[in-house]
N, CA and C of each residue as an Amber inpcrd file, in Angstrom:
protein
   447
 -26.9910000  25.6000000 -24.0010000 -26.9380000  25.9090000 -22.1950000
 -25.0740000  26.1790000 -22.3560000 -24.8440000  27.3850000 -22.4260000
 -23.4040000  27.4850000 -22.1260000 -23.2010000  27.5930000 -20.3130000
 -22.0970000  27.3410000 -19.9040000 -21.8830000  26.9060000 -18.5670000
 -21.0820000  28.7450000 -17.9140000 -21.4450000  28.2920000 -17.0440000
 -20.4030000  29.3150000 -16.1790000 -19.8610000  29.4810000 -15.9320000
 -18.6040000  29.7690000 -15.2140000 -16.8500000  29.8840000 -15.4600000
 -16.9580000  29.0330000 -13.5590000 -17.6220000  29.0940000 -12.6610000
 -18.6170000  28.6180000 -11.2390000 -18.3230000  26.8900000 -11.8910000
 -19.3200000  26.0410000 -13.0200000 -19.7590000  25.5850000 -12.6770000
 -18.8230000  24.4340000 -12.6540000 -17.3450000  24.0630000 -13.9100000
 -16.6720000  23.0120000 -13.7210000 -15.8350000  23.2050000 -11.9950000
 -15.6850000  24.6360000 -11.3020000 -15.2910000  24.6120000  -9.7580000
 -15.8720000  24.4210000  -9.0610000 -17.2590000  23.6450000  -9.3950000
 -17.9690000  23.0440000  -8.9590000 -17.4050000  21.1790000  -8.2660000
 -16.9730000  20.9120000  -8.9110000 -16.0570000  19.1700000  -9.1360000
 -14.9740000  19.9620000  -8.9120000 -14.1770000  20.7050000  -8.3330000
 -12.9180000  20.2750000  -8.0270000 -13.0590000  19.4660000  -6.1500000
 -13.9630000  20.1190000  -4.9810000 -13.6800000  19.1100000  -3.9240000
 -14.2480000  18.3630000  -3.8800000 -15.3600000  17.4140000  -4.9180000
 -14.9720000  16.2480000  -5.0600000 -14.2790000  15.4280000  -5.9460000
 -13.2820000  16.2280000  -7.2890000 -12.3630000  15.2470000  -7.4640000
 -11.3630000  15.1980000  -6.4520000 -11.0710000  16.7350000  -5.8650000
 -10.1820000  15.8810000  -5.0780000  -9.8230000  15.3980000  -3.1280000
 -11.0610000  14.7670000  -3.0780000 -11.7930000  13.9990000  -2.6630000
 -12.0800000  12.3520000  -3.2820000 -12.1340000  12.1760000  -3.9260000
 -11.8670000  11.1900000  -5.0370000 -10.4790000  10.9330000  -5.2730000
  -9.7610000  11.4320000  -5.5020000  -8.1010000  11.6900000  -5.4300000
  -7.5370000  10.9870000  -3.9510000  -7.7360000  11.5580000  -3.5960000
  -7.8220000  11.3730000  -1.9510000  -8.2540000   9.9290000  -1.3050000
  -9.0110000   9.5490000  -1.8380000  -9.9780000   8.4190000  -0.8390000
  -9.0800000   7.4150000  -2.0940000  -8.9240000   7.0660000  -3.6240000
  -8.0700000   7.1080000  -4.3490000  -6.6610000   6.1620000  -3.5670000
  -5.9260000   7.3640000  -3.6090000  -4.0610000   7.2080000  -2.6300000
  -4.7360000   6.4520000  -1.1010000  -5.8580000   6.6830000  -0.4000000
  -6.1140000   5.3420000   0.4730000  -5.6280000   4.1500000   0.3460000
  -6.7530000   4.3430000  -1.1070000  -6.8830000   2.6750000  -1.4000000
  -5.6500000   2.2460000  -2.0060000  -4.3480000   2.7320000  -2.2280000
  -3.8450000   2.4820000  -3.1720000  -2.5600000   2.1910000  -1.2640000
  -2.2470000   2.9460000  -0.7470000  -1.4050000   3.0270000   0.2970000
  -2.0080000   1.3320000   0.9360000  -2.8610000   1.5840000   0.9730000
  -3.7130000   0.1750000   1.6820000  -3.1480000  -0.9340000   1.4170000
  -2.7230000  -0.8780000  -0.1160000  -2.9940000  -2.0970000  -1.2750000
  -1.5140000  -2.5670000  -0.6580000  -0.8180000  -1.4220000  -1.0850000
   0.6850000  -1.0940000  -0.8380000   1.3740000  -2.2970000   0.3870000
   0.2360000  -1.7380000   1.4560000   0.5940000  -2.3960000   3.1560000
   0.8420000  -3.3950000   2.4390000  -0.0140000  -3.8900000   1.7430000
  -0.5120000  -5.5220000   2.4740000   0.4160000  -6.0310000   1.4510000
   0.9160000  -5.4150000   0.2120000   1.8510000  -5.9990000  -0.7740000
   3.2470000  -6.0050000   0.0490000   4.0270000  -5.4370000   1.0130000
   4.5630000  -5.0650000   1.7080000   4.9560000  -6.3500000   2.9380000
   3.2180000  -6.6500000   3.6060000   3.4520000  -7.6590000   4.1740000
   3.0270000  -9.2460000   3.1540000   3.3730000  -9.2000000   2.9800000
   2.9400000 -10.2760000   2.1250000   4.4880000 -10.3940000   1.5740000
   5.4820000  -9.6820000   1.3430000   6.7080000  -9.3910000   0.9550000
   6.9980000 -10.0790000   1.7230000   7.6770000  -9.4040000   3.0130000
   7.8910000  -9.8710000   4.5770000   7.5530000 -11.3570000   4.6700000
   6.5320000 -11.6300000   4.5420000   5.8170000 -12.9380000   4.5200000
   7.0560000 -14.4590000   4.2880000   6.9180000 -13.4160000   2.5930000
   7.1100000 -14.7610000   2.0360000   8.6590000 -14.8280000   1.4370000
   9.1760000 -13.4500000   2.3710000  10.9330000 -13.9660000   2.7610000
  10.9300000 -14.4480000   4.0170000  10.0410000 -14.8260000   5.2700000
  10.7280000 -15.4020000   6.0910000   9.8310000 -17.1050000   5.5370000
   9.4560000 -16.8330000   4.6680000   8.7870000 -18.5680000   4.0650000
   7.5760000 -19.0370000   5.0310000   6.7640000 -18.2610000   5.0360000
   5.4770000 -18.1540000   5.5030000   4.2160000 -18.6270000   5.1360000
   4.7990000 -17.9730000   3.9750000   3.5120000 -17.7770000   2.6620000
   3.9240000 -19.1140000   1.4700000   2.6910000 -20.4160000   1.3650000
   2.9990000 -21.4150000   0.6910000   2.1980000 -20.9910000  -0.7660000
   1.4330000 -21.2730000  -0.7760000   0.1360000 -20.2030000  -2.0680000
  -0.5040000 -18.8310000  -1.8180000   0.6600000 -18.5750000  -2.6420000
   0.7700000 -17.2260000  -3.2790000   0.1970000 -16.4800000  -4.0600000
   0.1760000 -17.3410000  -5.0800000   0.1100000 -16.9940000  -6.2830000
  -1.9530000 -15.8120000  -6.9790000  -2.2440000 -16.4970000  -5.6400000
  -3.3810000 -16.1160000  -6.6980000  -3.5860000 -14.4150000  -5.8850000
  -2.8150000 -14.8380000  -4.8480000  -3.1530000 -12.9490000  -3.8440000
  -2.1980000 -12.3720000  -4.4940000  -1.1700000 -12.7370000  -4.8540000
  -0.0470000 -11.5340000  -6.0420000  -1.2760000 -11.3200000  -7.3220000
  -1.7020000 -12.2460000  -7.8860000  -1.9970000 -11.7850000  -9.1520000
  -3.3390000 -11.1550000  -9.0740000  -4.3220000 -10.5190000  -7.4100000
  -5.1860000 -10.2180000  -7.3240000  -4.6720000  -8.9880000  -7.1110000
  -3.9260000  -8.8930000  -6.6020000  -2.8310000  -7.5820000  -5.3630000
  -2.2670000  -6.7650000  -7.3010000  -1.9030000  -7.3210000  -7.8570000
  -1.5110000  -6.8100000  -9.1970000  -2.3460000  -6.0400000 -10.1330000
  -3.7780000  -6.4810000  -9.8580000  -4.7140000  -6.1520000 -10.9930000
  -5.2880000  -5.0900000 -10.3640000  -5.1410000  -5.0960000  -9.0120000
  -6.2500000  -4.1590000  -8.1500000  -5.0810000  -3.0090000  -8.3100000
  -4.5990000  -2.6350000  -7.8660000  -2.4930000  -1.6890000  -8.1990000
  -3.3670000  -0.9420000  -9.6970000  -2.8000000  -2.1310000 -10.4790000
  -3.0220000  -1.3180000 -11.9260000  -4.2400000  -0.7230000 -11.8930000
  -5.2480000  -1.4720000 -11.1810000  -6.6550000  -0.5620000 -11.1620000
  -7.1140000   0.8960000 -10.8010000  -5.8660000   0.5710000  -9.9040000
  -5.9320000   1.8350000  -8.5290000  -5.1890000   3.0360000  -9.4570000
  -4.4320000   2.8730000  -9.9200000  -3.4630000   3.8070000 -10.9960000
  -4.5710000   4.1270000 -12.3550000  -4.9770000   3.3130000 -12.9770000
  -5.8210000   4.1520000 -13.8410000  -6.8690000   4.7890000 -13.2840000
  -7.8390000   5.1060000 -11.9120000  -9.0350000   5.9100000 -11.0770000
  -7.8370000   6.4740000 -10.8450000  -6.9180000   6.4540000 -10.5220000
  -5.9870000   8.0290000 -10.0520000  -5.6840000   9.0170000 -11.4930000
  -4.8260000   8.2030000 -12.5910000  -4.7910000   8.9700000 -13.5750000
  -6.2360000   9.4020000 -14.2520000  -7.8790000   8.8990000 -14.1970000
  -8.3620000   9.0160000 -14.9030000  -8.9410000  10.0530000 -14.6300000
  -8.8040000  10.0950000 -13.2970000  -9.2900000  11.3990000 -12.0490000
  -8.5070000  12.7750000 -12.2620000  -7.2790000  12.1570000 -11.9850000
  -5.9770000  13.9740000 -12.4130000  -6.4240000  14.4760000 -14.1880000
  -6.9440000  13.4670000 -15.3120000  -6.8220000  13.7070000 -16.5830000
  -8.7310000  14.6960000 -15.9720000  -9.5480000  14.2870000 -15.9030000
 -11.0430000  14.8910000 -15.2550000 -10.3310000  15.9920000 -14.3570000
 -10.0850000  16.3670000 -13.9050000  -9.3870000  17.6720000 -13.0350000
  -8.5710000  18.1630000 -13.7260000  -7.6690000  17.5120000 -14.6820000
  -7.3180000  18.6500000 -15.6880000  -7.7570000  19.4960000 -16.6930000
  -8.3800000  18.6920000 -17.0830000  -9.7970000  18.4730000 -18.4970000
 -11.0690000  20.1200000 -17.4490000 -10.9840000  19.9080000 -16.7060000
 -12.2260000  20.4130000 -15.5480000 -11.2510000  22.1430000 -15.6840000
 -10.3000000  22.3360000 -15.3260000  -9.8360000  23.5540000 -15.0880000
  -9.3730000  23.9680000 -16.2770000  -8.8250000  23.1400000 -17.4050000
  -9.0020000  23.7700000 -18.8200000 -10.1620000  24.2520000 -19.2340000
 -11.4830000  23.7950000 -19.3230000 -12.1770000  23.9110000 -18.9620000
 -12.4860000  25.5370000 -18.9270000 -11.9390000  25.4430000 -17.3800000
 -12.9400000  26.8410000 -16.6080000 -11.6680000  28.3390000 -18.0160000
 -10.7670000  27.8460000 -17.9500000  -9.7920000  28.5860000 -18.5990000
 -10.3870000  29.1040000 -19.6120000 -10.9410000  28.0030000 -20.8340000
 -11.2810000  28.6550000 -22.0000000 -13.2660000  29.2400000 -21.7760000
 -13.7010000  28.3360000 -21.0120000 -14.2400000  29.2890000 -20.4480000
 -14.3460000  31.1280000 -20.0190000 -13.2970000  30.9500000 -19.2010000
 -12.6990000  33.0240000 -18.8460000 -12.1080000  33.2120000 -20.3310000
 -11.6280000  33.1490000 -21.1570000 -11.2980000  33.6220000 -22.3880000
 -12.4660000  33.4430000 -23.1960000 -13.6320000  33.1910000 -22.9390000
 -14.8520000  33.5830000 -23.7680000 -15.1650000  32.6560000 -24.6530000
 -14.7710000  31.1200000 -24.8570000 -14.2150000  30.1810000 -26.0220000
 -15.7760000  29.0520000 -24.8120000 -16.7100000  29.7670000 -25.5110000
 -18.1490000  29.1490000 -24.7820000 -18.0580000  27.2570000 -25.2200000
 -18.4010000  27.1890000 -26.1500000 -18.6410000  26.0570000 -27.0080000
 -17.1730000  25.0910000 -26.4850000 -16.1120000  25.4330000 -26.7620000
 -14.9890000  25.2000000 -26.4610000 -15.0240000  24.5870000 -25.0070000
 -14.8970000  25.1580000 -24.6450000 -14.9680000  24.8670000 -22.9200000
 -16.2460000  23.8330000 -22.2150000 -17.5300000  24.3690000 -23.2490000
 -18.4640000  23.0820000 -23.0200000 -17.7880000  22.1770000 -23.6380000
 -17.4810000  21.5660000 -24.6300000 -17.7460000  20.3560000 -24.8830000
 -16.1100000  19.8780000 -23.9550000 -15.0670000  20.1310000 -23.6840000
 -14.0330000  19.9560000 -23.1600000 -14.4770000  19.7860000 -21.1480000
 -15.3770000  20.5560000 -20.8510000 -16.3220000  20.2020000 -19.6120000
 -16.7480000  19.0310000 -19.8050000 -17.3230000  18.1540000 -21.0060000
 -18.1940000  17.4640000 -20.5780000 -17.6000000  15.6460000 -21.0740000
 -15.8880000  16.2030000 -21.4820000 -15.5100000  15.2940000 -21.9470000
 -14.5660000  15.6370000 -20.3910000 -14.2440000  15.9240000 -19.6960000
 -13.8740000  16.0040000 -17.9300000 -14.3450000  15.2930000 -17.1690000
 -15.9600000  15.1410000 -17.7290000 -17.4520000  14.2450000 -16.9110000
 -17.1210000  12.8510000 -17.4610000 -16.3940000  12.5270000 -18.5210000
 -16.5900000  11.3460000 -19.3530000 -15.5770000  10.8150000 -18.2510000
 -14.2110000  11.3080000 -18.4720000 -13.3280000  10.8010000 -17.6810000
 -13.5510000  10.4410000 -16.0760000 -14.2390000  11.2710000 -15.1860000
 -14.9670000  11.2850000 -14.4000000 -15.2670000   9.8460000 -13.9330000
 -16.1880000   9.2880000 -14.5370000 -17.4760000   8.7530000 -14.7540000
 -16.2690000   7.8000000 -14.8950000 -15.1760000   7.3600000 -15.7320000
 -14.5990000   6.4350000 -16.0090000 -13.8910000   5.8400000 -14.8720000
 -13.3400000   7.3360000 -14.5660000 -12.5720000   6.8750000 -13.0490000
 -13.4120000   6.1920000 -11.9340000 -14.7750000   6.2150000 -12.2330000
 -15.1960000   6.2670000 -10.9860000 -16.0560000   4.4320000 -10.8010000
 -16.4020000   3.8260000 -12.3050000 -16.5570000   2.6330000 -13.0910000
 -15.1660000   1.8970000 -12.5210000 -14.0690000   2.1020000 -12.9390000
 -12.9990000   1.8520000 -12.6840000 -12.9030000   1.7280000 -11.3660000
 -13.6830000   1.8080000 -10.1090000 -13.2950000   2.5570000  -8.7770000
 -14.4730000   1.5960000  -8.4640000 -15.4350000   1.2920000  -8.8400000
 -16.5450000   0.2010000  -8.8470000 -15.9720000  -1.5540000  -9.2880000
 -15.0880000  -1.7390000  -9.9220000 -14.4300000  -2.7160000 -10.5020000
 -13.3050000  -3.2750000  -9.4510000 -12.4360000  -2.3330000  -8.9540000
 -11.3590000  -2.1500000  -8.2130000 -12.2780000  -2.8750000  -6.7090000
 -12.7150000  -2.3280000  -6.4390000 -13.8010000  -2.4150000  -4.8270000
 -14.4600000  -4.2240000  -4.9680000 -14.7990000  -4.3720000  -6.2430000
 -15.1750000  -5.5300000  -6.1680000 -14.2720000  -6.5950000  -6.3420000
 -12.9200000  -6.2090000  -6.9150000 -12.0820000  -7.4930000  -6.5810000
 -12.0650000  -7.9500000  -5.5580000 -11.0710000  -5.7880000  -5.0030000
 -10.8940000  -6.3890000  -3.5860000 -12.1260000  -7.3130000  -2.3290000
 -13.3390000  -7.3790000  -2.3830000 -14.4310000  -7.6580000  -1.5490000
 -14.4870000  -8.8890000  -2.1680000 -14.0790000  -9.3700000  -3.2600000
 -13.5870000 -10.6120000  -3.1770000 -12.2790000 -11.3800000  -2.6740000
 -11.8720000 -10.9210000  -3.2760000 -10.9330000 -10.8710000  -2.4280000
 -10.8980000 -11.7160000  -0.3560000 -11.8700000 -10.4450000   0.1550000
 -11.3320000 -10.2070000   1.3180000 -12.7000000 -11.8830000   1.7250000
 -13.5340000 -12.1700000   0.8790000 -14.4640000 -13.0650000   1.0150000
 -14.0360000 -14.2700000   0.7380000 -12.6900000 -14.6170000  -0.1070000
 -11.6760000 -15.6100000   0.2840000 -11.0250000 -15.6260000   0.7100000
 -10.2600000 -15.1790000   1.9100000  -9.7110000 -15.0480000   3.4650000
 -11.2010000 -15.2490000   4.4120000 -12.2060000 -15.1230000   4.0170000
 -13.0020000 -14.9670000   4.8900000 -13.5970000 -16.7570000   5.1950000
 -13.2100000 -16.8670000   3.8050000 -14.1840000 -19.0070000   3.8700000
 -12.8580000 -19.4450000   4.3510000 -11.0810000 -18.8280000   3.9460000
 -10.3070000 -19.6360000   4.3920000 -10.3190000 -19.6420000   5.8200000
 -10.5310000 -18.5730000   6.5990000 -10.6430000 -18.6600000   7.6600000
 -11.6520000 -19.5680000   8.4580000 -12.7270000 -19.6520000   8.0460000
 -13.8260000 -20.0320000   8.4350000 -13.3410000 -21.9960000   8.5440000
 -12.6670000 -22.1040000   7.2420000 -11.9350000 -23.5770000   6.7190000
 -11.6260000 -23.9000000   8.0550000 -10.2730000 -22.9730000   7.9460000
  -9.4980000 -23.0290000   9.1940000 -10.5960000 -23.3000000  10.8280000
 -11.2120000 -22.5440000  11.0780000 -11.6370000 -22.5370000  12.2260000
 -12.7140000 -23.7310000  12.8580000 -13.3780000 -24.1390000  11.5980000
 -14.1910000 -25.5480000  11.3950000 -13.3100000 -27.2430000  11.5870000
 -11.6040000 -26.7100000  10.8860000 -10.9890000 -27.8550000  11.3150000
 -10.3910000 -27.7470000  12.1040000 -10.0250000 -26.2270000  13.0940000
  -9.6860000 -26.3310000  14.2870000 -10.8600000 -26.8150000  15.2350000
 -11.5430000 -26.5570000  15.3350000 -12.6190000 -26.8990000  16.0770000
 -12.5290000 -28.8350000  16.5170000 -12.7590000 -29.0320000  15.5450000
 -13.2760000 -30.8260000  15.0750000 -11.7390000 -31.5320000  15.3850000
 -10.6730000 -30.2020000  14.9860000  -9.6130000 -31.0310000  15.9750000
  -9.3380000 -31.3090000  17.2880000  -9.7670000 -30.4560000  17.9870000
 -10.1060000 -30.1400000  19.5260000 -11.4450000 -30.5870000  20.2420000
 -12.3890000 -30.9150000  19.7570000 -13.2730000 -32.1020000  19.5530000
 -12.4860000 -33.1220000  19.5990000 -11.8760000 -33.9110000  18.7240000
 -10.8910000 -35.1660000  18.6280000 -10.3960000 -35.3670000  20.3020000
  -9.3850000 -34.2160000  20.2720000  -8.8530000 -34.3770000  21.3660000
  -9.3980000 -34.5090000  22.5530000 -10.6790000 -33.7230000  23.4750000
 -11.3800000 -34.1630000  23.7640000 -11.5690000 -35.0260000  24.2550000
 -12.4140000 -35.9080000  23.0000000 -13.3110000 -37.2720000  23.2910000
 -11.4740000 -38.0730000  23.4250000 -10.0030000 -37.8610000  22.9250000
  -9.3960000 -38.7330000  22.9770000  -9.1000000 -38.8300000  24.5350000
  -8.4750000 -37.5850000  24.9220000  -8.4540000 -37.4630000  26.2560000
  -9.4730000 -38.0920000  27.4720000 -10.4800000 -37.6030000  27.1220000
 -11.6160000 -38.4340000  27.8030000 -11.1960000 -39.6800000  27.9170000
 -11.3410000 -40.6590000  27.1510000 -10.7860000 -41.5980000  27.0190000
  -9.8300000 -42.6910000  27.8900000  -8.9810000 -41.4040000  27.4830000
  -7.4460000 -42.0540000  27.7200000  -7.5710000 -42.3350000  30.0210000
  -8.6720000 -40.6270000  30.2920000  -8.7350000 -40.9400000  31.3570000
  -9.5930000 -42.7200000  32.1780000
C-alpha cells in the first residue's frame, strides 16, 4: 500500500497537541521544583529526598517524551518529502518509523503519568495522616479543657 502525501500530514495536529501537553507537564513540574527549592532555602522542608528523586525522574521522562515526539514530527515531515519526490517505498518506511517514535513517546507519557499519580497518592496519604493526627490532638484538647472546667 502506498501512502498519499496527505497521509503523514494528518499526524501534524496530533503531534503538535501532544508536544503542547508535554510542555505543559514540564512547566508544571518545573514550578513544583522551584517551589520545593524556595521551601528548602527557607528551611521548611525536612524530608524532600523522595520528592527530589521523583521529580528528577519525571523531568527526565518528560524530556524523553518531548524528544521522541519531535523526532516523530521530523520523520513524518521527511516522509512527506520522500513521498513528494516520488520515493514511495522510502517514504512508507520513514513514516512507519515516525509512528514507532510516536508510540514510544506515548508509552513514555504513560510511565510519567503513573509516577506523577503515585506521587500525588503519597501526598494525599500524608495529608490524611496529618489530618487524623490533628483531629486526635483537637479531641484530646477538648477533653482536657472539659476536665479543667
